[in-house]
PQR file with spaces between the fields and no chain letter, atoms N, CA, C, O and H, PARSE charges and radii, in Angstrom:
ATOM       1  N    UNK     1      -6.110   15.332   40.766 -0.4000 1.5000
ATOM       2  CA   UNK     1      -6.371   16.282   39.804 -0.0000 2.0000
ATOM       3  C    UNK     1      -5.255   16.301   38.675  0.5500 1.7000
ATOM       4  O    UNK     1      -5.496   16.348   37.469 -0.5500 1.4000
ATOM       5  N    UNK     2      -4.022   16.259   39.242 -0.4000 1.5000
ATOM       6  CA   UNK     2      -2.857   16.046   38.500 -0.0000 2.0000
ATOM       7  C    UNK     2      -2.800   14.819   37.565  0.5500 1.7000
ATOM       8  O    UNK     2      -2.638   14.818   36.344 -0.5500 1.4000
ATOM       9  H    UNK     2      -3.826   16.221   40.222  0.4000 1.0000
ATOM      10  N    UNK     3      -2.961   13.819   38.369 -0.4000 1.5000
ATOM      11  CA   UNK     3      -2.937   12.370   37.727 -0.0000 2.0000
ATOM      12  C    UNK     3      -3.991   12.358   36.574  0.5500 1.7000
ATOM      13  O    UNK     3      -3.686   11.823   35.508 -0.5500 1.4000
ATOM      14  H    UNK     3      -3.093   13.820   39.360  0.4000 1.0000
ATOM      15  N    UNK     4      -5.032   12.842   36.721 -0.4000 1.5000
ATOM      16  CA   UNK     4      -6.295   12.900   35.812 -0.0000 2.0000
ATOM      17  C    UNK     4      -5.723   13.466   34.564  0.5500 1.7000
ATOM      18  O    UNK     4      -5.730   12.822   33.515 -0.5500 1.4000
ATOM      19  H    UNK     4      -5.279   13.276   37.587  0.4000 1.0000
ATOM      20  N    UNK     5      -5.141   14.870   34.678 -0.4000 1.5000
ATOM      21  CA   UNK     5      -4.452   15.501   33.492 -0.0000 2.0000
ATOM      22  C    UNK     5      -3.447   14.770   32.851  0.5500 1.7000
ATOM      23  O    UNK     5      -3.467   14.638   31.628 -0.5500 1.4000
ATOM      24  H    UNK     5      -5.135   15.394   35.530  0.4000 1.0000
ATOM      25  N    UNK     6      -2.650   14.324   33.485 -0.4000 1.5000
ATOM      26  CA   UNK     6      -1.397   13.341   32.993 -0.0000 2.0000
ATOM      27  C    UNK     6      -1.896   12.108   32.222  0.5500 1.7000
ATOM      28  O    UNK     6      -1.337   11.705   31.202 -0.5500 1.4000
ATOM      29  H    UNK     6      -2.634   14.431   34.479  0.4000 1.0000
ATOM      30  N    UNK     7      -3.040   11.500   32.798 -0.4000 1.5000
ATOM      31  CA   UNK     7      -3.529   10.150   32.006 -0.0000 2.0000
ATOM      32  C    UNK     7      -4.410   10.996   30.924  0.5500 1.7000
ATOM      33  O    UNK     7      -4.623   10.297   29.934 -0.5500 1.4000
ATOM      34  H    UNK     7      -3.494   11.827   33.627  0.4000 1.0000
ATOM      35  N    UNK     8      -4.847   11.988   30.849 -0.4000 1.5000
ATOM      36  CA   UNK     8      -5.566   12.358   29.529 -0.0000 2.0000
ATOM      37  C    UNK     8      -4.541   13.088   28.520  0.5500 1.7000
ATOM      38  O    UNK     8      -4.960   13.133   27.363 -0.5500 1.4000
ATOM      39  H    UNK     8      -4.673   12.556   31.654  0.4000 1.0000
ATOM      40  N    UNK     9      -3.431   13.597   28.716 -0.4000 1.5000
ATOM      41  CA   UNK     9      -2.338   13.851   28.043 -0.0000 2.0000
ATOM      42  C    UNK     9      -1.735   12.595   27.248  0.5500 1.7000
ATOM      43  O    UNK     9      -1.456   12.628   26.049 -0.5500 1.4000
ATOM      44  H    UNK     9      -3.090   13.561   29.655  0.4000 1.0000
ATOM      45  N    UNK    10      -1.583   11.531   28.048 -0.4000 1.5000
ATOM      46  CA   UNK    10      -0.819   10.412   27.643 -0.0000 2.0000
ATOM      47  C    UNK    10      -1.935    9.638   26.684  0.5500 1.7000
ATOM      48  O    UNK    10      -1.527    8.848   25.833 -0.5500 1.4000
ATOM      49  H    UNK    10      -1.810   11.504   29.021  0.4000 1.0000
ATOM      50  N    UNK    11      -3.053    9.836   26.814 -0.4000 1.5000
ATOM      51  CA   UNK    11      -3.992    9.001   25.865 -0.0000 2.0000
ATOM      52  C    UNK    11      -4.165    9.644   24.692  0.5500 1.7000
ATOM      53  O    UNK    11      -4.428    9.039   23.653 -0.5500 1.4000
ATOM      54  H    UNK    11      -3.384   10.478   27.505  0.4000 1.0000
ATOM      55  N    UNK    12      -4.004   11.175   24.784 -0.4000 1.5000
ATOM      56  CA   UNK    12      -4.002   12.031   23.344 -0.0000 2.0000
ATOM      57  C    UNK    12      -2.829   11.754   22.864  0.5500 1.7000
ATOM      58  O    UNK    12      -2.853   11.571   21.646 -0.5500 1.4000
ATOM      59  H    UNK    12      -3.791   11.667   25.628  0.4000 1.0000
ATOM      60  N    UNK    13      -1.803   11.652   23.359 -0.4000 1.5000
ATOM      61  CA   UNK    13      -0.375   11.334   22.588 -0.0000 2.0000
ATOM      62  C    UNK    13      -0.355   10.001   21.912  0.5500 1.7000
ATOM      63  O    UNK    13      -0.062    9.769   20.739 -0.5500 1.4000
ATOM      64  H    UNK    13      -1.783   11.800   24.348  0.4000 1.0000
ATOM      65  N    UNK    14      -0.721    9.149   22.864 -0.4000 1.5000
ATOM      66  CA   UNK    14      -0.859    7.568   22.339 -0.0000 2.0000
ATOM      67  C    UNK    14      -1.804    7.399   20.902  0.5500 1.7000
ATOM      68  O    UNK    14      -1.587    6.591   19.999 -0.5500 1.4000
ATOM      69  H    UNK    14      -0.958    9.338   23.817  0.4000 1.0000
ATOM      70  N    UNK    15      -2.758    8.267   20.964 -0.4000 1.5000
ATOM      71  CA   UNK    15      -3.723    7.995   19.866 -0.0000 2.0000
ATOM      72  C    UNK    15      -3.242    8.604   18.720  0.5500 1.7000
ATOM      73  O    UNK    15      -3.320    8.038   17.629 -0.5500 1.4000
ATOM      74  H    UNK    15      -2.934    8.923   21.698  0.4000 1.0000
ATOM      75  N    UNK    16      -2.641    9.952   18.892 -0.4000 1.5000
ATOM      76  CA   UNK    16      -2.041   10.804   17.894 -0.0000 2.0000
ATOM      77  C    UNK    16      -0.912    9.704   17.283  0.5500 1.7000
ATOM      78  O    UNK    16      -1.081    9.442   16.092 -0.5500 1.4000
ATOM      79  H    UNK    16      -2.578   10.411   19.778  0.4000 1.0000
ATOM      80  N    UNK    17       0.050    9.129   17.854 -0.4000 1.5000
ATOM      81  CA   UNK    17       0.979    8.146   17.246 -0.0000 2.0000
ATOM      82  C    UNK    17       0.462    7.143   16.756  0.5500 1.7000
ATOM      83  O    UNK    17       1.094    6.588   15.858 -0.5500 1.4000
ATOM      84  H    UNK    17       0.187    9.342   18.821  0.4000 1.0000
ATOM      85  N    UNK    18      -0.599    6.683   17.093 -0.4000 1.5000
ATOM      86  CA   UNK    18      -1.450    5.486   16.359 -0.0000 2.0000
ATOM      87  C    UNK    18      -1.800    5.616   15.070  0.5500 1.7000
ATOM      88  O    UNK    18      -1.649    4.741   14.218 -0.5500 1.4000
ATOM      89  H    UNK    18      -1.113    7.134   17.823  0.4000 1.0000
ATOM      90  N    UNK    19      -2.376    6.940   14.859 -0.4000 1.5000
ATOM      91  CA   UNK    19      -2.902    7.365   13.656 -0.0000 2.0000
ATOM      92  C    UNK    19      -1.780    7.889   12.672  0.5500 1.7000
ATOM      93  O    UNK    19      -2.238    8.294   11.604 -0.5500 1.4000
ATOM      94  H    UNK    19      -2.499    7.651   15.551  0.4000 1.0000
ATOM      95  N    UNK    20      -0.538    7.958   12.794 -0.4000 1.5000
ATOM      96  CA   UNK    20       0.289    8.384   11.768 -0.0000 2.0000
ATOM      97  C    UNK    20       0.229    7.345   10.728  0.5500 1.7000
ATOM      98  O    UNK    20       0.019    6.163   11.001 -0.5500 1.4000
ATOM      99  H    UNK    20      -0.166    7.628   13.662  0.4000 1.0000
ATOM     100  N    UNK    21       0.452    7.879    9.289 -0.4000 1.5000
ATOM     101  CA   UNK    21       0.440    7.064    8.492 -0.0000 2.0000
ATOM     102  C    UNK    21       1.866    6.463    7.958  0.5500 1.7000
ATOM     103  O    UNK    21       2.873    7.172    7.956 -0.5500 1.4000
ATOM     104  H    UNK    21       0.623    8.839    9.067  0.4000 1.0000
ATOM     105  N    UNK    22       1.880    5.247    7.554 -0.4000 1.5000
ATOM     106  CA   UNK    22       3.171    4.740    7.192 -0.0000 2.0000
ATOM     107  C    UNK    22       3.442    5.003    5.946  0.5500 1.7000
ATOM     108  O    UNK    22       2.530    5.091    5.124 -0.5500 1.4000
ATOM     109  H    UNK    22       1.062    4.672    7.556  0.4000 1.0000
ATOM     110  N    UNK    23       4.855    5.185    5.576 -0.4000 1.5000
ATOM     111  CA   UNK    23       5.429    5.541    4.213 -0.0000 2.0000
ATOM     112  C    UNK    23       4.929    4.169    3.195  0.5500 1.7000
ATOM     113  O    UNK    23       4.973    3.009    3.603 -0.5500 1.4000
ATOM     114  H    UNK    23       5.597    5.113    6.243  0.4000 1.0000
ATOM     115  N    UNK    24       4.583    4.459    2.184 -0.4000 1.5000
ATOM     116  CA   UNK    24       4.320    3.519    1.176 -0.0000 2.0000
ATOM     117  C    UNK    24       5.659    3.361    0.502  0.5500 1.7000
ATOM     118  O    UNK    24       6.273    4.322    0.037 -0.5500 1.4000
ATOM     119  H    UNK    24       4.547    5.402    1.853  0.4000 1.0000
ATOM     120  N    UNK    25       6.145    1.959    0.460 -0.4000 1.5000
ATOM     121  CA   UNK    25       7.352    1.420    0.147 -0.0000 2.0000
ATOM     122  C    UNK    25       7.098    1.013   -1.312  0.5500 1.7000
ATOM     123  O    UNK    25       8.023    1.298   -2.073 -0.5500 1.4000
ATOM     124  H    UNK    25       5.646    1.179    0.838  0.4000 1.0000
ATOM     125  N    UNK    26       6.275    0.542   -1.733 -0.4000 1.5000
ATOM     126  CA   UNK    26       5.943   -0.387   -3.104 -0.0000 2.0000
ATOM     127  C    UNK    26       5.377    0.685   -3.840  0.5500 1.7000
ATOM     128  O    UNK    26       4.442    1.302   -3.329 -0.5500 1.4000
ATOM     129  H    UNK    26       5.523    0.310   -1.115  0.4000 1.0000
ATOM     130  N    UNK    27       5.915    1.089   -5.267 -0.4000 1.5000
ATOM     131  CA   UNK    27       5.248    1.484   -6.175 -0.0000 2.0000
ATOM     132  C    UNK    27       5.231    0.580   -7.246  0.5500 1.7000
ATOM     133  O    UNK    27       6.144   -0.234   -7.386 -0.5500 1.4000
ATOM     134  H    UNK    27       6.674    0.588   -5.682  0.4000 1.0000
ATOM     135  N    UNK    28       3.988    0.664   -8.253 -0.4000 1.5000
ATOM     136  CA   UNK    28       4.044   -0.333   -9.286 -0.0000 2.0000
ATOM     137  C    UNK    28       3.649    0.491  -10.573  0.5500 1.7000
ATOM     138  O    UNK    28       2.737    1.318  -10.588 -0.5500 1.4000
ATOM     139  H    UNK    28       3.247    1.326   -8.140  0.4000 1.0000
ATOM     140  N    UNK    29       4.470    0.155  -11.683 -0.4000 1.5000
ATOM     141  CA   UNK    29       4.155    0.900  -13.015 -0.0000 2.0000
ATOM     142  C    UNK    29       3.825   -0.110  -14.081  0.5500 1.7000
ATOM     143  O    UNK    29       4.545   -1.106  -14.004 -0.5500 1.4000
ATOM     144  H    UNK    29       5.211   -0.517  -11.671  0.4000 1.0000
ATOM     145  N    UNK    30       2.957   -0.135  -15.035 -0.4000 1.5000
ATOM     146  CA   UNK    30       2.412   -0.965  -15.804 -0.0000 2.0000
ATOM     147  C    UNK    30       2.428   -0.082  -17.109  0.5500 1.7000
ATOM     148  O    UNK    30       1.863    0.980  -17.372 -0.5500 1.4000
ATOM     149  H    UNK    30       2.372    0.674  -15.098  0.4000 1.0000
ATOM     150  N    UNK    31       3.483   -1.095  -18.013 -0.4000 1.5000
ATOM     151  CA   UNK    31       3.420   -0.703  -19.416 -0.0000 2.0000
ATOM     152  C    UNK    31       3.098   -1.674  -20.390  0.5500 1.7000
ATOM     153  O    UNK    31       3.482   -2.834  -20.244 -0.5500 1.4000
ATOM     154  H    UNK    31       3.941   -1.957  -17.799  0.4000 1.0000
ATOM     155  N    UNK    32       2.419   -1.313  -21.388 -0.4000 1.5000
ATOM     156  CA   UNK    32       1.838   -2.125  -22.318 -0.0000 2.0000
ATOM     157  C    UNK    32       2.860   -2.505  -23.238  0.5500 1.7000
ATOM     158  O    UNK    32       3.484   -1.582  -23.761 -0.5500 1.4000
ATOM     159  H    UNK    32       2.108   -0.371  -21.507  0.4000 1.0000
ATOM     160  N    UNK    33       3.221   -3.931  -23.606 -0.4000 1.5000
ATOM     161  CA   UNK    33       4.144   -4.437  -24.421 -0.0000 2.0000
ATOM     162  C    UNK    33       3.759   -4.662  -25.833  0.5500 1.7000
ATOM     163  O    UNK    33       4.436   -4.236  -26.769 -0.5500 1.4000
ATOM     164  H    UNK    33       2.714   -4.680  -23.182  0.4000 1.0000
ATOM     165  N    UNK    34       2.490   -5.443  -25.998 -0.4000 1.5000
ATOM     166  CA   UNK    34       1.786   -5.673  -27.217 -0.0000 2.0000
ATOM     167  C    UNK    34       0.320   -5.408  -26.875  0.5500 1.7000
ATOM     168  O    UNK    34      -0.036   -4.944  -25.792 -0.5500 1.4000
ATOM     169  H    UNK    34       1.940   -5.789  -25.238  0.4000 1.0000
ATOM     170  N    UNK    35      -0.514   -5.738  -27.883 -0.4000 1.5000
ATOM     171  CA   UNK    35      -2.061   -5.599  -27.611 -0.0000 2.0000
ATOM     172  C    UNK    35      -2.397   -6.222  -26.521  0.5500 1.7000
ATOM     173  O    UNK    35      -3.321   -5.746  -25.862 -0.5500 1.4000
ATOM     174  H    UNK    35      -0.225   -6.115  -28.763  0.4000 1.0000
ATOM     175  N    UNK    36      -1.706   -7.481  -26.048 -0.4000 1.5000
ATOM     176  CA   UNK    36      -2.527   -8.331  -24.832 -0.0000 2.0000
ATOM     177  C    UNK    36      -1.469   -8.617  -23.743  0.5500 1.7000
ATOM     178  O    UNK    36      -1.605   -9.492  -22.887 -0.5500 1.4000
ATOM     179  H    UNK    36      -0.955   -7.868  -26.583  0.4000 1.0000
ATOM     180  N    UNK    37      -0.439   -7.822  -23.852 -0.4000 1.5000
ATOM     181  CA   UNK    37       0.540   -8.297  -22.866 -0.0000 2.0000
ATOM     182  C    UNK    37       0.845   -7.035  -22.103  0.5500 1.7000
ATOM     183  O    UNK    37       0.648   -5.943  -22.636 -0.5500 1.4000
ATOM     184  H    UNK    37      -0.329   -7.112  -24.546  0.4000 1.0000
ATOM     185  N    UNK    38       1.346   -7.144  -20.804 -0.4000 1.5000
ATOM     186  CA   UNK    38       1.672   -5.932  -20.018 -0.0000 2.0000
ATOM     187  C    UNK    38       2.839   -6.251  -19.268  0.5500 1.7000
ATOM     188  O    UNK    38       3.102   -7.411  -18.949 -0.5500 1.4000
ATOM     189  H    UNK    38       1.506   -8.032  -20.372  0.4000 1.0000
ATOM     190  N    UNK    39       3.652   -5.137  -18.932 -0.4000 1.5000
ATOM     191  CA   UNK    39       4.995   -5.420  -18.378 -0.0000 2.0000
ATOM     192  C    UNK    39       4.746   -4.643  -16.827  0.5500 1.7000
ATOM     193  O    UNK    39       4.392   -3.464  -16.831 -0.5500 1.4000
ATOM     194  H    UNK    39       3.438   -4.195  -19.191  0.4000 1.0000
ATOM     195  N    UNK    40       4.906   -5.210  -15.809 -0.4000 1.5000
ATOM     196  CA   UNK    40       4.838   -4.912  -14.451 -0.0000 2.0000
ATOM     197  C    UNK    40       6.041   -4.569  -13.973  0.5500 1.7000
ATOM     198  O    UNK    40       6.940   -5.392  -14.141 -0.5500 1.4000
ATOM     199  H    UNK    40       5.194   -6.167  -15.806  0.4000 1.0000
ATOM     200  N    UNK    41       6.349   -3.340  -13.296 -0.4000 1.5000
ATOM     201  CA   UNK    41       7.528   -2.949  -12.665 -0.0000 2.0000
ATOM     202  C    UNK    41       7.286   -2.687  -11.389  0.5500 1.7000
ATOM     203  O    UNK    41       6.653   -1.636  -11.295 -0.5500 1.4000
ATOM     204  H    UNK    41       5.618   -2.671  -13.160  0.4000 1.0000
ATOM     205  N    UNK    42       7.544   -3.251  -10.214 -0.4000 1.5000
ATOM     206  CA   UNK    42       7.425   -2.968   -8.961 -0.0000 2.0000
ATOM     207  C    UNK    42       8.581   -2.645   -8.175  0.5500 1.7000
ATOM     208  O    UNK    42       9.500   -3.459   -8.078 -0.5500 1.4000
ATOM     209  H    UNK    42       8.059   -4.105  -10.290  0.4000 1.0000
ATOM     210  N    UNK    43       8.618   -1.474   -7.578 -0.4000 1.5000
ATOM     211  CA   UNK    43       9.975   -0.885   -6.941 -0.0000 2.0000
ATOM     212  C    UNK    43       9.378   -0.678   -5.436  0.5500 1.7000
ATOM     213  O    UNK    43       8.354   -0.102   -5.069 -0.5500 1.4000
ATOM     214  H    UNK    43       7.872   -0.813   -7.656  0.4000 1.0000
ATOM     215  N    UNK    44      10.394   -1.359   -4.700 -0.4000 1.5000
ATOM     216  CA   UNK    44      10.240   -1.207   -3.318 -0.0000 2.0000
ATOM     217  C    UNK    44      11.460   -0.397   -2.603  0.5500 1.7000
ATOM     218  O    UNK    44      12.571   -0.886   -2.397 -0.5500 1.4000
ATOM     219  H    UNK    44      11.226   -1.827   -4.998  0.4000 1.0000
ATOM     220  N    UNK    45      11.096    0.813   -2.291 -0.4000 1.5000
ATOM     221  CA   UNK    45      12.135    1.829   -1.701 -0.0000 2.0000
ATOM     222  C    UNK    45      12.501    1.274   -0.507  0.5500 1.7000
ATOM     223  O    UNK    45      13.676    1.514   -0.230 -0.5500 1.4000
ATOM     224  H    UNK    45      10.194    1.211   -2.458  0.4000 1.0000
ATOM     225  N    UNK    46      11.899    0.601    0.319 -0.4000 1.5000
ATOM     226  CA   UNK    46      12.347    0.373    1.710 -0.0000 2.0000
ATOM     227  C    UNK    46      13.449   -0.595    1.539  0.5500 1.7000
ATOM     228  O    UNK    46      14.540   -0.296    2.024 -0.5500 1.4000
ATOM     229  H    UNK    46      10.944    0.406    0.095  0.4000 1.0000
ATOM     230  N    UNK    47      13.299   -1.810    0.862 -0.4000 1.5000
ATOM     231  CA   UNK    47      14.132   -2.856    0.755 -0.0000 2.0000
ATOM     232  C    UNK    47      15.126   -2.394   -0.478  0.5500 1.7000
ATOM     233  O    UNK    47      16.170   -3.046   -0.503 -0.5500 1.4000
ATOM     234  H    UNK    47      12.413   -2.053    0.468  0.4000 1.0000
ATOM     235  N    UNK    48      15.002   -1.423   -1.472 -0.4000 1.5000
ATOM     236  CA   UNK    48      15.579   -1.284   -2.535 -0.0000 2.0000
ATOM     237  C    UNK    48      15.788   -2.407   -3.561  0.5500 1.7000
ATOM     238  O    UNK    48      16.918   -2.745   -3.914 -0.5500 1.4000
ATOM     239  H    UNK    48      14.154   -0.893   -1.451  0.4000 1.0000
ATOM     240  N    UNK    49      14.881   -2.865   -3.939 -0.4000 1.5000
ATOM     241  CA   UNK    49      14.273   -3.897   -4.774 -0.0000 2.0000
ATOM     242  C    UNK    49      13.527   -3.651   -5.908  0.5500 1.7000
ATOM     243  O    UNK    49      12.497   -2.988   -5.785 -0.5500 1.4000
ATOM     244  H    UNK    49      13.963   -2.591   -3.652  0.4000 1.0000
ATOM     245  N    UNK    50      13.897   -4.110   -7.109 -0.4000 1.5000
ATOM     246  CA   UNK    50      13.015   -3.936   -8.205 -0.0000 2.0000
ATOM     247  C    UNK    50      12.554   -5.496   -8.899  0.5500 1.7000
ATOM     248  O    UNK    50      13.302   -6.451   -9.113 -0.5500 1.4000
ATOM     249  H    UNK    50      14.734   -4.649   -7.210  0.4000 1.0000
ATOM     250  N    UNK    51      11.179   -5.399   -9.143 -0.4000 1.5000
ATOM     251  CA   UNK    51      10.920   -6.734   -9.609 -0.0000 2.0000
ATOM     252  C    UNK    51      10.176   -6.354  -11.038  0.5500 1.7000
ATOM     253  O    UNK    51       9.495   -5.334  -11.148 -0.5500 1.4000
ATOM     254  H    UNK    51      10.571   -4.624   -8.970  0.4000 1.0000
ATOM     255  N    UNK    52      10.357   -7.176  -11.987 -0.4000 1.5000
ATOM     256  CA   UNK    52       9.907   -6.955  -13.082 -0.0000 2.0000
ATOM     257  C    UNK    52       9.129   -8.220  -13.774  0.5500 1.7000
ATOM     258  O    UNK    52       9.697   -9.301  -13.931 -0.5500 1.4000
ATOM     259  H    UNK    52      10.910   -8.005  -11.898  0.4000 1.0000
ATOM     260  N    UNK    53       8.021   -8.024  -14.100 -0.4000 1.5000
ATOM     261  CA   UNK    53       7.287   -9.278  -14.527 -0.0000 2.0000
ATOM     262  C    UNK    53       6.476   -9.038  -15.836  0.5500 1.7000
ATOM     263  O    UNK    53       6.277   -7.862  -16.141 -0.5500 1.4000
ATOM     264  H    UNK    53       7.560   -7.146  -13.973  0.4000 1.0000
ATOM     265  N    UNK    54       6.037   -9.916  -16.559 -0.4000 1.5000
ATOM     266  CA   UNK    54       4.924   -9.890  -17.452 -0.0000 2.0000
ATOM     267  C    UNK    54       4.083  -10.858  -17.536  0.5500 1.7000
ATOM     268  O    UNK    54       4.328  -12.036  -17.275 -0.5500 1.4000
ATOM     269  H    UNK    54       6.199  -10.871  -16.312  0.4000 1.0000
ATOM     270  N    UNK    55       2.855  -10.319  -17.973 -0.4000 1.5000
ATOM     271  CA   UNK    55       1.541  -11.071  -17.869 -0.0000 2.0000
ATOM     272  C    UNK    55       0.466  -10.743  -18.770  0.5500 1.7000
ATOM     273  O    UNK    55       0.470   -9.654  -19.343 -0.5500 1.4000
ATOM     274  H    UNK    55       2.655   -9.362  -18.185  0.4000 1.0000
ATOM     275  N    UNK    56      -0.434  -11.566  -18.945 -0.4000 1.5000
ATOM     276  CA   UNK    56      -1.549  -11.032  -19.997 -0.0000 2.0000
ATOM     277  C    UNK    56      -2.363  -10.044  -19.358  0.5500 1.7000
ATOM     278  O    UNK    56      -2.577  -10.024  -18.146 -0.5500 1.4000
ATOM     279  H    UNK    56      -0.438  -12.451  -18.479  0.4000 1.0000
ATOM     280  N    UNK    57      -2.855   -9.149  -20.267 -0.4000 1.5000
ATOM     281  CA   UNK    57      -3.631   -8.030  -19.561 -0.0000 2.0000
ATOM     282  C    UNK    57      -4.691   -8.342  -18.802  0.5500 1.7000
ATOM     283  O    UNK    57      -4.859   -7.837  -17.692 -0.5500 1.4000
ATOM     284  H    UNK    57      -2.681   -9.165  -21.252  0.4000 1.0000
ATOM     285  N    UNK    58      -5.731   -9.450  -19.483 -0.4000 1.5000
ATOM     286  CA   UNK    58      -6.895  -10.195  -18.819 -0.0000 2.0000
ATOM     287  C    UNK    58      -6.380  -10.671  -17.268  0.5500 1.7000
ATOM     288  O    UNK    58      -7.160  -10.404  -16.354 -0.5500 1.4000
ATOM     289  H    UNK    58      -5.594   -9.860  -20.385  0.4000 1.0000
ATOM     290  N    UNK    59      -5.298  -11.257  -16.972 -0.4000 1.5000
ATOM     291  CA   UNK    59      -4.766  -11.427  -15.853 -0.0000 2.0000
ATOM     292  C    UNK    59      -4.510  -10.466  -14.931  0.5500 1.7000
ATOM     293  O    UNK    59      -4.817  -10.615  -13.749 -0.5500 1.4000
ATOM     294  H    UNK    59      -4.664  -11.474  -17.714  0.4000 1.0000
ATOM     295  N    UNK    60      -3.759   -9.092  -15.529 -0.4000 1.5000
ATOM     296  CA   UNK    60      -3.567   -8.175  -14.547 -0.0000 2.0000
ATOM     297  C    UNK    60      -4.954   -7.353  -14.210  0.5500 1.7000
ATOM     298  O    UNK    60      -5.080   -6.781  -13.127 -0.5500 1.4000
ATOM     299  H    UNK    60      -3.509   -8.971  -16.490  0.4000 1.0000
ATOM     300  N    UNK    61      -5.885   -7.338  -15.114 -0.4000 1.5000
ATOM     301  CA   UNK    61      -7.170   -6.593  -14.749 -0.0000 2.0000
ATOM     302  C    UNK    61      -7.912   -7.531  -13.821  0.5500 1.7000
ATOM     303  O    UNK    61      -8.647   -6.989  -12.995 -0.5500 1.4000
ATOM     304  H    UNK    61      -5.783   -7.803  -15.993  0.4000 1.0000
ATOM     305  N    UNK    62      -7.837   -8.859  -13.827 -0.4000 1.5000
ATOM     306  CA   UNK    62      -8.490   -9.729  -12.915 -0.0000 2.0000
ATOM     307  C    UNK    62      -7.572   -9.569  -11.386  0.5500 1.7000
ATOM     308  O    UNK    62      -8.180   -9.654  -10.319 -0.5500 1.4000
ATOM     309  H    UNK    62      -7.241   -9.299  -14.499  0.4000 1.0000
ATOM     310  N    UNK    63      -6.579   -9.413  -11.408 -0.4000 1.5000
ATOM     311  CA   UNK    63      -5.676   -9.129  -10.258 -0.0000 2.0000
ATOM     312  C    UNK    63      -6.030   -7.707   -9.455  0.5500 1.7000
ATOM     313  O    UNK    63      -6.216   -7.606   -8.243 -0.5500 1.4000
ATOM     314  H    UNK    63      -6.085   -9.343  -12.275  0.4000 1.0000
ATOM     315  N    UNK    64      -6.073   -6.658  -10.424 -0.4000 1.5000
ATOM     316  CA   UNK    64      -6.757   -5.515   -9.836 -0.0000 2.0000
ATOM     317  C    UNK    64      -8.040   -5.422   -9.166  0.5500 1.7000
ATOM     318  O    UNK    64      -8.284   -4.742   -8.170 -0.5500 1.4000
ATOM     319  H    UNK    64      -5.921   -6.740  -11.409  0.4000 1.0000
ATOM     320  N    UNK    65      -8.905   -6.238   -9.864 -0.4000 1.5000
ATOM     321  CA   UNK    65     -10.155   -6.284   -9.569 -0.0000 2.0000
ATOM     322  C    UNK    65     -10.369   -6.947   -8.214  0.5500 1.7000
ATOM     323  O    UNK    65     -11.308   -6.660   -7.471 -0.5500 1.4000
ATOM     324  H    UNK    65      -8.706   -6.791  -10.673  0.4000 1.0000
ATOM     325  N    UNK    66      -9.388   -7.897   -7.933 -0.4000 1.5000
ATOM     326  CA   UNK    66      -9.411   -8.474   -6.678 -0.0000 2.0000
ATOM     327  C    UNK    66      -8.952   -7.607   -5.596  0.5500 1.7000
ATOM     328  O    UNK    66      -9.597   -7.585   -4.548 -0.5500 1.4000
ATOM     329  H    UNK    66      -8.626   -8.130   -8.536  0.4000 1.0000
ATOM     330  N    UNK    67      -7.911   -6.894   -5.739 -0.4000 1.5000
ATOM     331  CA   UNK    67      -7.425   -6.072   -4.888 -0.0000 2.0000
ATOM     332  C    UNK    67      -8.261   -5.110   -4.532  0.5500 1.7000
ATOM     333  O    UNK    67      -8.274   -4.774   -3.347 -0.5500 1.4000
ATOM     334  H    UNK    67      -7.387   -6.911   -6.590  0.4000 1.0000
ATOM     335  N    UNK    68      -9.229   -4.394   -5.580 -0.4000 1.5000
ATOM     336  CA   UNK    68      -9.877   -3.460   -5.239 -0.0000 2.0000
ATOM     337  C    UNK    68     -10.995   -3.949   -4.255  0.5500 1.7000
ATOM     338  O    UNK    68     -11.360   -3.164   -3.380 -0.5500 1.4000
ATOM     339  H    UNK    68      -9.218   -4.666   -6.542  0.4000 1.0000
ATOM     340  N    UNK    69     -11.647   -5.371   -4.349 -0.4000 1.5000
ATOM     341  CA   UNK    69     -12.656   -5.705   -3.749 -0.0000 2.0000
ATOM     342  C    UNK    69     -12.188   -6.175   -2.378  0.5500 1.7000
ATOM     343  O    UNK    69     -13.076   -6.212   -1.526 -0.5500 1.4000
ATOM     344  H    UNK    69     -11.351   -6.009   -5.060  0.4000 1.0000
ATOM     345  N    UNK    70     -11.121   -6.495   -2.048 -0.4000 1.5000
ATOM     346  CA   UNK    70     -10.475   -6.568   -0.790 -0.0000 2.0000
ATOM     347  C    UNK    70     -10.283   -5.289   -0.101  0.5500 1.7000
ATOM     348  O    UNK    70     -10.520   -5.293    1.107 -0.5500 1.4000
ATOM     349  H    UNK    70     -10.400   -6.465   -2.740  0.4000 1.0000
ATOM     350  N    UNK    71      -9.914   -4.249   -0.619 -0.4000 1.5000
ATOM     351  CA   UNK    71      -9.702   -3.004    0.011 -0.0000 2.0000
ATOM     352  C    UNK    71     -11.189   -2.441    0.594  0.5500 1.7000
ATOM     353  O    UNK    71     -11.370   -1.846    1.656 -0.5500 1.4000
ATOM     354  H    UNK    71      -9.721   -4.246   -1.600  0.4000 1.0000
ATOM     355  N    UNK    72     -12.032   -2.750   -0.258 -0.4000 1.5000
ATOM     356  CA   UNK    72     -13.625   -2.566    0.027 -0.0000 2.0000
ATOM     357  C    UNK    72     -14.182   -3.367    1.092  0.5500 1.7000
ATOM     358  O    UNK    72     -15.221   -2.903    1.561 -0.5500 1.4000
ATOM     359  H    UNK    72     -11.885   -3.233   -1.121  0.4000 1.0000
ATOM     360  N    UNK    73     -13.762   -4.462    1.606 -0.4000 1.5000
ATOM     361  CA   UNK    73     -14.301   -5.198    2.754 -0.0000 2.0000
ATOM     362  C    UNK    73     -13.628   -4.623    3.748  0.5500 1.7000
ATOM     363  O    UNK    73     -14.245   -4.135    4.694 -0.5500 1.4000
ATOM     364  H    UNK    73     -12.918   -4.839    1.225  0.4000 1.0000
ATOM     365  N    UNK    74     -12.252   -4.593    3.684 -0.4000 1.5000
ATOM     366  CA   UNK    74     -11.621   -4.018    5.053 -0.0000 2.0000
ATOM     367  C    UNK    74     -11.950   -2.415    5.482  0.5500 1.7000
ATOM     368  O    UNK    74     -11.484   -1.946    6.521 -0.5500 1.4000
ATOM     369  H    UNK    74     -11.750   -4.989    2.915  0.4000 1.0000
């Protein structure tokens, strides 16, 4: 009986640890530069890095659309 209770408690604690959410490290800020260009600033708080890039607004919208469909599939 004791072994059964111990196994039950261990399984509950393991599933609780598995469901913990990880901290989001990357934040993305988008600024419009001109009518057709955007500036993307990615800040990674885990590694303390900042990446700045520019691209066409159409390309950025296409990337966001691909990400959205990838998230829906998984």
